[in-house]
C-alpha positions as CSV (number, residue, x, y, z in Angstrom):
1,M,-43.9,45.5,245.3
2,T,-44.0,48.8,247.2
3,K,-43.9,46.9,250.5
4,R,-40.6,45.2,249.4
5,I,-39.1,48.6,248.3
6,S,-40.2,50.1,251.6
7,L,-38.6,47.2,253.5
8,L,-35.4,47.5,251.4
9,V,-35.2,51.3,252.1
10,A,-35.8,50.7,255.8
11,A,-33.1,48.1,255.9
12,V,-30.6,50.3,254.1
13,A,-31.5,53.3,256.4
14,A,-31.1,51.2,259.5
15,S,-27.7,49.9,258.4
16,L,-26.5,53.4,257.7
17,F,-27.7,54.6,261.0
18,V,-26.0,51.7,262.8
19,G,-22.9,52.3,260.7
20,C,-22.8,55.9,261.6
21,A,-23.5,55.3,265.3
22,T,-20.5,53.0,265.8
23,T,-17.1,54.6,265.7
24,Q,-13.7,53.1,265.4
25,P,-11.3,53.8,268.2
26,V,-8.9,56.6,267.2
27,A,-5.3,56.0,268.0
28,Q,-3.9,58.6,270.4
29,A,-0.6,60.2,269.6
30,A,2.1,59.6,272.2
31,P,2.6,62.6,274.4
32,I,5.5,64.9,273.7
33,P,8.2,63.7,276.0
34,A,9.8,65.9,278.6
35,A,12.8,67.8,277.3
36,V,16.2,66.8,278.7
37,A,18.9,69.3,279.6
38,S,21.7,67.4,277.8
39,A,22.2,68.2,274.2
40,A,23.8,64.8,273.6
41,L,21.9,62.6,271.2
42,K,22.2,59.6,273.5
43,D,20.0,61.4,276.1
44,S,17.2,62.5,273.7
45,P,13.8,60.8,273.9
46,I,13.2,61.8,270.2
47,T,15.6,60.3,267.8
48,M,15.7,59.4,264.1
49,A,14.1,56.0,265.0
50,N,10.9,57.6,266.3
51,I,10.9,61.1,264.6
52,D,8.0,60.1,262.3
53,E,5.7,60.1,265.3
54,F,6.3,63.9,265.7
55,I,6.4,65.1,262.0
56,G,3.2,67.1,261.2
57,R,1.9,67.1,264.8
58,P,0.4,70.3,266.2
59,G,2.8,71.9,268.6
60,V,5.9,70.2,267.2
61,M,8.3,71.7,264.7
62,V,10.9,69.3,263.2
63,V,13.9,71.2,261.7
64,D,16.6,70.0,259.3
65,L,19.7,72.2,260.0
66,R,21.6,70.9,257.0
67,N,22.4,73.3,254.1
68,F,20.2,73.2,251.0
69,E,23.0,71.6,249.0
70,D,23.2,68.8,251.5
71,R,19.5,68.2,251.3
72,F,19.4,68.1,247.5
73,N,22.5,65.9,247.4
74,G,21.8,63.5,250.3
75,G,18.0,63.7,250.5
76,Y,15.5,64.9,253.0
77,I,12.6,63.9,255.2
78,I,9.1,64.9,253.9
79,G,7.3,67.2,256.3
80,T,10.4,68.8,258.0
81,E,11.3,72.4,258.0
82,A,14.6,73.5,256.5
83,I,16.6,76.1,258.4
84,P,20.1,75.6,257.2
85,F,22.5,76.4,260.0
86,F,25.4,77.8,257.9
87,Q,23.2,79.8,255.6
88,F,20.8,81.3,258.2
89,L,21.9,80.8,261.8
90,D,25.7,80.8,262.1
91,G,26.9,84.3,262.9
92,R,23.4,85.6,263.2
93,M,21.7,83.5,266.0
94,A,25.0,82.8,267.7
95,T,28.7,83.2,266.9
96,R,30.6,80.1,267.6
97,G,33.7,80.4,269.8
98,K,37.1,79.5,268.7
99,V,39.6,76.9,270.0
100,D,43.2,77.2,268.5
101,G,41.8,79.7,266.0
102,K,39.1,77.4,264.7
103,D,35.4,77.5,265.2
104,T,34.1,75.1,267.8
105,W,30.8,73.4,268.4
106,D,31.1,74.0,272.1
107,A,28.0,76.1,272.8
108,A,29.5,77.3,276.1
109,L,32.1,79.3,274.1
110,A,29.5,80.8,271.7
111,T,28.2,84.3,271.9
112,T,24.4,84.5,271.5
113,N,23.0,87.4,269.6
114,D,20.1,88.7,271.8
115,G,18.9,90.8,268.9
116,F,18.3,87.8,266.7
117,A,14.6,87.2,265.9
118,F,14.4,83.7,267.4
119,G,10.6,83.7,267.2
120,N,10.7,84.3,263.4
121,Y,12.5,80.9,263.1
122,F,11.3,78.9,266.0
123,P,7.8,79.2,267.6
124,K,8.3,79.6,271.3
125,D,5.2,77.5,272.2
126,D,6.2,74.5,270.0
127,A,8.5,71.6,270.9
128,I,11.5,72.0,268.5
129,V,13.0,68.7,267.2
130,L,16.4,69.4,265.6
131,F,18.5,67.2,263.3
132,C,21.4,67.7,260.9
133,A,23.9,65.4,259.2
134,S,25.3,63.8,262.4
135,G,23.7,65.6,265.4
136,T,26.5,68.1,266.1
137,R,24.8,71.2,264.7
138,A,21.6,70.0,266.3
139,A,23.3,69.8,269.7
140,F,24.7,73.3,269.3
141,V,21.4,74.9,268.3
142,K,19.6,72.9,271.0
143,T,21.9,74.4,273.7
144,V,21.4,77.9,272.3
145,L,17.6,77.6,272.2
146,D,17.4,75.9,275.6
147,A,19.1,79.0,277.1
148,K,16.3,81.1,275.5
149,G,13.6,79.0,277.2
150,Y,12.7,76.7,274.3
151,T,11.7,73.1,274.6
152,T,14.1,71.3,272.3
153,F,15.3,67.8,271.3
154,N,18.4,66.7,269.4
155,A,17.1,63.9,267.1
156,G,20.6,63.2,265.7
157,G,21.7,62.8,262.1
158,F,19.9,62.3,258.8
159,K,22.3,59.5,258.1
160,D,20.5,57.4,260.7
161,Y,17.0,57.9,259.4
162,K,15.4,54.8,257.9
163,G,11.7,55.9,257.8
164,P,9.2,56.0,254.9
165,R,9.4,59.8,254.5
166,K,12.9,59.7,253.2
167,V,13.4,61.3,249.7
168,L,16.8,60.5,248.2
169,G,18.9,63.2,246.8
170,D,20.6,63.0,243.4
171,G,24.2,63.3,244.7
172,T,25.0,65.9,242.0
173,Y,23.4,69.2,243.1
174,A,25.7,72.2,243.6
175,L,24.7,75.7,244.4
176,P,25.8,78.2,241.8
177,A,28.8,80.3,242.7
178,P,27.9,83.8,243.7
179,A,28.2,86.4,241.0
180,A,31.3,88.6,241.0
181,H,30.7,92.2,241.6
């Protein structure tokens, strides 16, 4: 009886040893693509179609530039950072130029605020993947950050995201009106 138990223990130990000694191949993440100078979505190697490959990766920051209200109403992508353009960056990071008295998204007409703490929002050593509702704000911010030496990508608009990380908004959220002073 002890011989059978000893054989059983030896067999279990051998199978554990063999099981631990063999490893499954680990899938390697695709390398971060080279950045492109163009801010146009059509030129970006990172888009809403492949953005999931970059969310949560070390050395990559994926940023949603839509306002909080837009995120709560329309939904968001799990694992992305929220830095709402109009609430945090517009007029602080850069002041948009004007055409016919109206703000324009032409970054060449913008005035960048060199005193803005870019590093507090965007880690300099990370690849920054930007998206908004349609890709317009992302193109503007990409151009400003590129001029500061960042590696950036315009992934486009949330409206084009079809991945599994999408959380739908309720369509009814509204920020409370500021209190009167």
